[in-house]
C-alpha positions as CSV (number, residue, x, y, z in Angstrom):
1,M,0.0,0.0,0.0
2,A,1.4,3.4,-1.0
3,N,2.3,6.0,1.5
4,N,0.3,9.3,0.9
5,N,2.1,11.4,3.6
6,F,4.0,14.4,2.2
7,E,7.1,15.3,4.0
8,I,9.3,18.4,3.6
9,N,12.8,18.1,4.8
10,I,14.5,21.5,5.4
11,N,18.2,21.4,5.9
12,P,19.2,23.5,9.0
13,D,22.5,24.2,7.4
14,W,20.8,25.8,4.4
15,I,18.7,28.0,6.7
16,K,21.7,29.2,8.6
17,K,23.5,29.9,5.3
18,H,20.6,32.0,3.8
19,L,19.1,33.5,7.0
20,R,20.4,37.0,6.3
21,K,18.9,37.0,2.8
22,I,15.6,35.7,4.2
23,I,15.4,38.5,6.8
24,F,16.4,41.1,4.3
25,G,13.7,39.9,1.9
26,L,11.1,40.1,4.6
27,I,12.2,43.5,5.6
28,L,12.0,44.7,1.9
29,L,8.5,43.1,1.6
30,Y,7.3,44.9,4.8
31,A,8.9,48.2,3.7
32,A,7.1,47.9,0.3
33,F,3.7,47.3,1.9
34,S,4.2,50.0,4.5
35,A,5.4,52.6,2.0
36,I,2.7,52.3,-0.7
37,Y,-0.8,53.8,0.0
38,T,-3.7,54.4,-2.2
39,V,-5.8,57.6,-1.5
40,G,-9.4,57.3,-2.7
41,P,-11.0,59.8,-5.2
42,E,-13.0,61.5,-2.4
43,E,-10.1,61.7,0.0
44,E,-6.9,63.6,0.8
45,G,-3.9,62.1,2.5
46,V,-2.2,64.0,5.4
47,V,1.3,62.7,5.9
48,L,3.0,63.0,9.3
49,Q,6.8,62.6,9.5
50,M,7.9,61.5,13.0
51,G,4.6,62.8,14.3
52,K,4.8,66.2,12.7
53,Y,2.8,67.4,9.7
54,N,4.8,67.1,6.5
55,R,2.6,67.4,3.5
56,T,-0.9,66.7,2.0
57,V,-1.1,64.2,-0.9
58,Q,-3.9,64.0,-3.5
59,P,-6.0,61.0,-4.6
60,G,-4.1,58.1,-6.3
61,L,-1.1,56.0,-5.6
62,N,1.3,57.6,-3.0
63,F,4.5,56.6,-1.3
64,I,5.7,57.4,2.2
65,L,8.8,56.5,4.2
66,P,8.4,53.0,5.7
67,F,8.9,51.6,9.2
68,G,6.7,54.2,10.9
69,I,8.9,57.1,9.9
70,E,5.9,58.6,8.1
71,E,2.2,58.0,8.7
72,I,-0.7,58.9,6.5
73,F,-4.3,59.8,7.5
74,K,-7.0,59.6,4.8
75,I,-9.6,62.5,5.1
76,P,-12.8,62.3,3.1
77,V,-12.8,65.9,1.9
78,Q,-15.2,65.4,-1.0
79,R,-17.8,63.4,0.8
80,Q,-20.8,64.9,2.6
81,L,-20.9,63.8,6.2
82,K,-23.8,64.0,8.7
83,Q,-24.5,63.9,12.3
84,E,-27.9,62.9,13.7
85,F,-29.4,64.3,16.9
86,G,-32.3,62.7,18.8
87,F,-32.2,59.5,16.7
88,R,-29.9,57.2,14.7
89,T,-30.2,55.5,11.4
90,S,-30.0,51.8,12.1
91,N,-30.7,50.5,8.6
92,P,-30.0,53.0,5.7
93,G,-31.7,52.4,2.4
94,Q,-34.8,53.5,0.4
95,R,-36.8,53.0,3.5
96,S,-34.4,53.6,6.3
97,D,-35.0,52.4,9.9
98,Y,-34.5,54.8,12.8
99,V,-33.8,54.2,16.4
100,K,-34.9,56.9,19.0
101,D,-34.5,55.1,22.3
102,G,-31.6,56.3,24.2
103,Y,-31.2,59.6,22.4
104,R,-34.0,61.6,24.0
105,D,-31.5,63.7,26.0
106,E,-30.1,65.2,22.8
107,S,-33.4,66.4,21.4
108,T,-35.4,67.4,24.5
109,M,-35.0,71.1,25.1
110,L,-36.6,74.2,26.7
111,T,-38.3,76.9,24.6
112,G,-38.4,80.6,25.3
113,D,-41.9,80.4,26.9
114,L,-40.7,77.6,29.3
115,N,-42.2,74.7,27.4
116,L,-40.5,71.4,26.5
117,T,-40.2,70.2,23.0
118,D,-38.6,67.3,21.2
119,V,-36.4,68.5,18.3
120,E,-34.7,66.0,16.0
121,W,-32.3,67.4,13.5
122,V,-29.5,66.5,11.1
123,V,-26.3,68.5,10.4
124,Q,-24.8,67.9,7.0
125,Y,-21.2,69.1,6.6
126,R,-17.9,68.6,4.7
127,I,-14.3,68.8,5.7
128,S,-12.9,71.8,3.9
129,D,-9.4,71.8,5.3
130,S,-7.9,68.5,6.3
131,Y,-4.9,70.1,8.2
132,K,-7.2,72.2,10.4
133,Y,-9.5,69.2,10.9
134,L,-6.7,67.1,12.2
135,F,-4.6,69.5,14.2
136,K,-6.5,72.7,15.2
137,V,-9.1,70.9,17.3
138,R,-8.9,67.7,19.2
139,N,-11.6,65.2,18.1
140,A,-13.2,67.6,15.6
141,D,-16.3,65.4,15.1
142,K,-17.1,65.3,18.9
143,T,-16.5,69.1,19.1
144,L,-18.9,69.7,16.1
145,R,-21.6,67.6,17.8
146,D,-21.3,69.6,21.0
147,M,-21.4,72.9,19.1
148,S,-24.4,71.7,17.1
149,E,-26.4,70.8,20.2
150,A,-25.4,74.1,21.9
151,A,-26.4,76.2,18.9
152,M,-29.8,74.4,18.5
153,R,-30.6,74.9,22.2
154,K,-29.7,78.6,22.0
155,V,-31.9,79.2,19.0
156,V,-34.9,77.2,20.3
157,G,-34.5,78.9,23.7
158,D,-35.2,82.3,22.0
159,R,-38.6,81.2,20.5
160,T,-42.0,80.1,21.7
161,V,-43.2,76.5,21.5
162,N,-45.6,77.5,18.7
163,E,-42.9,78.9,16.6
164,V,-40.7,75.9,17.1
165,L,-43.5,73.4,16.2
166,T,-45.1,75.3,13.3
167,V,-44.1,78.4,11.4
168,G,-40.6,79.0,12.7
169,R,-39.0,75.7,11.7
170,Q,-37.2,76.9,8.6
171,E,-36.0,80.1,10.3
172,I,-34.7,78.0,13.2
173,A,-32.8,75.7,10.8
174,T,-31.3,78.7,9.0
175,S,-30.3,80.4,12.2
176,V,-28.6,77.3,13.6
177,E,-26.7,76.8,10.3
178,Q,-25.3,80.3,10.4
179,L,-24.4,80.2,14.1
180,L,-22.8,76.8,13.7
181,Q,-20.7,78.0,10.7
182,E,-19.6,81.0,12.8
183,L,-18.4,78.7,15.6
184,C,-16.6,76.4,13.1
185,D,-14.8,79.4,11.7
186,E,-13.9,80.6,15.2
187,Y,-12.6,77.2,16.3
188,E,-10.8,76.7,12.9
189,N,-11.8,73.1,12.8
190,G,-11.7,72.9,8.9
191,I,-15.4,72.1,8.6
192,R,-18.0,73.7,6.3
193,I,-21.7,73.4,7.2
194,D,-23.8,72.5,4.2
195,Q,-27.2,72.3,5.8
196,V,-29.1,71.9,9.0
197,V,-32.4,70.0,8.6
198,L,-35.1,69.7,11.3
199,Q,-36.1,66.1,10.9
200,D,-39.0,66.0,13.3
201,V,-40.4,68.5,15.9
202,N,-43.0,67.3,18.4
203,P,-44.1,68.0,21.9
204,P,-43.0,65.5,24.5
205,D,-45.0,62.3,24.5
206,P,-46.8,62.9,27.9
207,V,-48.3,66.2,26.7
208,K,-49.0,65.3,23.1
209,P,-52.8,64.8,23.5
210,S,-53.2,68.1,25.3
211,F,-51.1,69.9,22.8
212,N,-53.0,68.4,19.8
213,A,-56.2,69.6,21.4
214,V,-54.9,73.1,21.8
215,N,-53.5,73.1,18.2
216,E,-56.9,72.0,16.8
217,A,-58.6,74.8,18.8
218,Q,-56.2,77.3,17.4
219,Q,-56.7,76.1,13.8
220,E,-60.5,76.3,14.3
221,R,-60.1,79.9,15.6
222,E,-58.0,80.8,12.5
223,T,-60.7,79.2,10.3
224,L,-63.4,81.3,11.9
225,I,-61.3,84.5,11.7
226,N,-60.6,83.8,8.0
227,Q,-64.4,83.3,7.4
228,A,-65.2,86.5,9.2
229,E,-62.6,88.4,7.2
230,A,-64.0,87.0,4.0
231,D,-67.5,88.1,4.9
232,Y,-66.2,91.5,5.9
233,N,-64.3,91.8,2.5
234,R,-67.5,90.9,0.7
235,V,-70.0,93.1,2.5
236,I,-68.1,96.2,3.5
237,P,-66.7,97.2,0.0
238,R,-70.2,96.8,-1.5
239,A,-71.7,99.0,1.2
240,R,-69.0,101.6,0.7
241,G,-69.6,101.5,-3.1
242,E,-73.4,102.0,-2.6
243,A,-72.7,104.8,-0.2
244,Q,-70.3,106.5,-2.6
245,E,-72.9,106.1,-5.4
246,T,-75.6,107.7,-3.3
247,I,-73.3,110.6,-2.4
248,E,-72.3,111.1,-6.1
249,L,-76.0,111.1,-7.1
250,A,-76.9,113.6,-4.4
251,E,-74.0,115.8,-5.5
252,A,-75.1,115.6,-9.1
253,F,-78.7,116.4,-8.2
254,A,-77.6,119.4,-6.1
255,L,-75.3,120.6,-8.8
256,N,-78.1,120.3,-11.4
257,R,-80.6,122.2,-9.1
258,V,-78.1,124.9,-8.4
259,N,-77.2,125.4,-12.0
260,R,-80.8,125.4,-13.1
261,S,-81.6,128.0,-10.4
262,K,-78.8,130.1,-11.4
263,G,-79.9,129.9,-15.0
264,E,-83.5,130.8,-14.1
265,A,-82.3,133.7,-12.0
266,D,-80.1,135.0,-14.9
267,R,-83.0,134.6,-17.3
268,F,-85.3,136.6,-14.9
269,N,-82.7,139.3,-14.6
270,S,-82.3,139.5,-18.4
271,L,-86.1,139.7,-18.8
272,F,-86.3,142.3,-16.1
273,K,-83.7,144.4,-17.9
274,E,-85.7,144.2,-21.1
275,Y,-88.9,145.0,-19.2
276,I,-87.4,148.2,-17.8
277,K,-86.5,149.3,-21.4
278,A,-89.9,148.5,-22.9
279,P,-92.6,147.3,-20.4
280,E,-95.5,146.8,-22.9
281,V,-93.5,145.0,-25.5
282,T,-91.9,142.7,-23.0
283,K,-95.2,142.0,-21.3
284,Q,-96.8,141.1,-24.6
285,R,-93.9,138.8,-25.6
286,I,-94.0,137.0,-22.2
287,Y,-97.8,136.6,-22.5
288,L,-97.4,135.1,-26.0
289,E,-94.6,132.8,-25.0
290,T,-96.6,131.6,-22.0
291,M,-99.7,130.9,-24.2
292,E,-97.5,129.0,-26.7
293,K,-96.5,126.6,-23.9
294,V,-99.9,126.3,-22.2
295,L,-102.3,125.9,-25.2
296,P,-100.8,122.7,-26.7
297,K,-101.6,121.0,-23.3
298,L,-105.3,121.9,-23.3
299,G,-106.5,119.4,-26.0
300,N,-109.4,120.5,-28.3
301,K,-110.0,124.2,-28.2
302,V,-113.0,126.3,-29.5
303,I,-112.7,130.0,-29.7
304,V,-116.0,132.0,-30.1
305,D,-117.2,135.4,-29.7
306,E,-118.4,136.1,-26.2
307,K,-121.7,137.3,-27.6
308,G,-122.4,134.2,-29.7
309,N,-124.3,132.1,-27.1
310,N,-126.7,130.4,-29.6
311,V,-123.8,128.6,-31.3
312,L,-122.7,126.5,-28.3
313,P,-125.4,123.8,-28.4
314,L,-124.6,123.0,-32.0
315,L,-121.0,122.3,-31.3
316,N,-121.6,119.4,-28.8
317,L,-119.0,120.9,-26.5
318,D,-120.0,118.4,-23.7
319,R,-118.5,115.5,-25.7
320,K,-114.9,114.6,-26.2
321,G,-113.8,114.7,-29.8
322,G,-116.7,117.0,-30.8
323,T,-118.5,114.3,-32.8
324,E,-120.1,110.9,-32.1
325,K,-120.0,108.1,-34.5
């Protein structure tokens, strides 16, 4: 039966003879591995030489001195980073899962009118200066988290609970973003704030039912106020228009009467002047003009001699139209 055991026999004399070469080869192999680094496309490499900053290298294949003489730190300067407050993303994806338990202390804060509110927010930022990020501030990420929480508490503490929960959310986010960037510039931590997003703002769980009831009452009040303003805007302008129309009609009527009265007075004065010059002629002219206006309104007219009494029965003056068919 054949023997399947495989045996390697190493000659101790050979090892002693080539030991230096083996050690030297291992040293070269270790030096090669420790001297070659690849920096990703979204990163910068900060090289320290004997613990002191030496240079910053760009993405790609880079070489440093081996054996710990130089050390490289890869900083994701082109990547947008974020910090979450009041919750954590446990399973990122299209439908991410969030965990809130254990992070309530970050999000529970006091408003300016001494009410508690639960504010969850996200700070999105980038590393703009890798040197400052590593050397100007110890643990820049932890410092940024502390500054973010302090800025949010300061801004929320200057506003009422209604502003925080409703209309003031965007203003709060903008104010926190500006304040946080000012702090980053002051600390020189090499971080640029991209955006502050209020993820969710709610009253604390024990008072949610009461707050919702108050909120519904306020919304109902706003609805009634809007309805009243709509009725006011519909009725009052019409009444004002009608009043203005009445005033303009009255002014037109008054102006017409005044002008007519002035005209009649001027006509009377003119007639009076003519009457002074020729009383008989003026009197006769006025009489004739008056008869010219009056006679057409009298209907049928019969003019007879005052002494012709026998003619009257023949004319049937007691019937309209003078004849009967």
